[in-house]
Every structure is written in structure tokens, then in C-alpha cells.
C-alpha positions, 0 to 999 in steps of 0.5 A, a space after each residue: 709598240 716597242 718599235 714605236 717606242 724606239 722611233 720616239 726615243 730616236 726622235 726625242 734624242 734628235 730634239 735634245 741634240 738640236 736643243 743642245 746645239 741651240 744652247 751651245 750657239 746661244 752661249 757662243 753668241 753671248 761670249 762674242 757679244 761680251 768680247 765685242 763690248 770689251 773691245 768697244 770699251 778698249 777703243 773708247 779709251 784708246 780714242 780718248 788717249 790719242 788726239 787725232 788732230 795732234 797726231 795729224 799735226 805731228 805726222 805733218 811735221 815728221 813728213 816735212 822733216 823727212 823731206 828736208 833730210 831727203 833734199 839735204 842728203 841728195 845735196 850732200 851726195 851731189 857735192 861729195 860726187 863732184 868733189 871726189 871725182 874718182 876717174 881723174 884720180 884713177 887715171 893719174 894713179 895708173 900713170 904713176 904705177 906705170 912709171 914706177 913699174 917701168 923704172 923697176 922692170 925696165 923694157 919688159 915691164 914698160 911694154 906690158 903696161 902699154 898693152 894693158 893701158 890700151 885694153 883699159 882705154 878700149 874697156 873704159 870707153 865702152 863703159 863710158 858710153 854705157 854709163 852716159 847712156 844710163 845717166 841720160 835715161 836716169 836724168 830724163 826720168 828725174 822730173 825737174 819740177 820735183 827738184 825745184 819744189 824740193 828746193 823751195 821747201 828746203 828754202 822755206 
């Protein structure tokens, strides 16, 4: 009888634990439902405050302005690059520096810049051919239609 009583107590204990877990689950579900309802209310308030059509129009205007700014920046960069062609200026500067050095140091300095100049010409020719190849690749990658489209947008 005592063994049966002990077994019944274990069964009762298991059933009480099961009931306790179900109650805990029910409380958690009730809390989740409460949080979801509060979230739904907040979403309704935000939706009422934010007007979707006005936001879409604002975003379209912003997009247009960003495109204009990009085209303007590209045009300014191109103009500056063409206006400040630094290769000619660098060559002229090097020639002037060589003249001054040759006047100051005499024949020894005159021979040194000549050797350096020959090396620079060889290196610059290699760089120039490499840069031309890179420019050709970049220009090939750019789509002329996109450029024309941007210019048309800017004109509008």
C-alpha cells in the first residue's frame, strides 16, 4: 500500500508539474498577445503620421537631385582635369629645374640630370602606355547611352 501511495504521489507530482508548465505557457502567450496588440497600435499611429504618397514624392525629388549632383560633379571633374593638365606642367618644371641645376653645378650636374631624364622618359613611356590601356578599358566600360540620358535629365 505504501508503494502504491508513493507511486500515486509521483503521478500527482508529475501532473501538477504538467499543469504548472501549461499555466506558464498560457501566461507567456497572453503576454505575447499583449505586446503584439501594443505593437499594432504603434504601427497604426506611425502609419497615420507618415503619408506614403508624400514620402514617395519626396524620395523621387531626392533621387532627381542626387542625379543632378552626380552629373554636375562629373562635369566639374572633367573640366578641372582638362584645365589642370599636369603632365605638361611637370615636364616644364623638370626642364627648368634641370637648367638651374646645370647652371649651379656645372658639367657634373648637367650629366646627372641627363641620365635621370633618360630614365624618366623610359619609365613615363611605360606608364603612359599602361594608363592609355586602362583608360581604354574604362571608356569601353562606360555606356554612352547612360551619359546621354544623364545629360538629358540635367537639361530638363
